[in-house]
C-alpha positions in Angstrom: 212.0 84.3 93.7 208.5 84.0 91.0 210.1 87.9 90.1 212.8 86.8 89.0 211.5 85.3 86.1 208.6 87.5 84.7 211.8 90.7 83.5 214.2 87.2 82.4 213.6 87.6 78.5 216.2 86.0 76.4 215.4 87.1 73.0 213.7 90.3 71.8 210.4 88.7 70.4 209.7 87.3 74.5 209.3 90.9 75.3 206.6 92.4 72.2 203.3 90.5 74.2 204.6 91.2 77.9 202.3 93.9 79.5 204.0 96.3 81.7 200.8 97.6 84.2 198.7 97.4 81.6 200.5 98.4 78.8 202.8 97.0 75.9 206.0 97.8 74.9 205.1 99.9 72.2 203.5 102.0 74.2 205.4 102.2 77.3 208.4 103.6 74.0 206.1 106.4 73.2 205.7 107.4 77.2 209.3 107.3 77.5 209.7 109.6 74.0 207.2 112.0 75.5 209.0 112.1 78.6 212.1 112.8 77.6 210.5 115.5 75.1 208.6 117.6 77.9 211.4 117.1 80.1 214.8 118.4 77.7 212.2 121.5 77.0 211.9 122.1 80.7 215.5 122.1 80.6 216.3 124.8 78.3 213.5 127.2 79.4 215.6 127.3 82.7 218.3 127.3 81.2 216.7 130.3 78.6 215.2 132.4 81.4 218.3 132.2 83.2 219.8 133.7 80.7 218.1 136.7 79.8 216.5 137.6 83.4 220.4 138.3 84.2 221.3 139.8 80.8 218.4 142.0 81.7 220.0 142.6 85.8 223.7 143.2 84.8 222.3 146.5 81.8 225.1 145.4 79.3 223.3 144.4 75.8 224.8 140.4 74.4 227.1 140.3 73.1 228.1 137.1 70.9 232.2 135.9 71.6 234.3 137.2 68.7 233.5 140.9 70.3 
């Protein structure tokens, strides 16, 4: 019952001074941006490494789509 009241807020200014695990909402937004940036870099690097390994194993050169 208490947790339900703890997470309810009506405006963004209500959550401005709220501490979640000891950090304010501005810190959590920065952490989320860093997390999304690192996961997107990880996704792109896995895709690129797989693409390069596949092109080396096939022995063909990388061609443009219009060739």
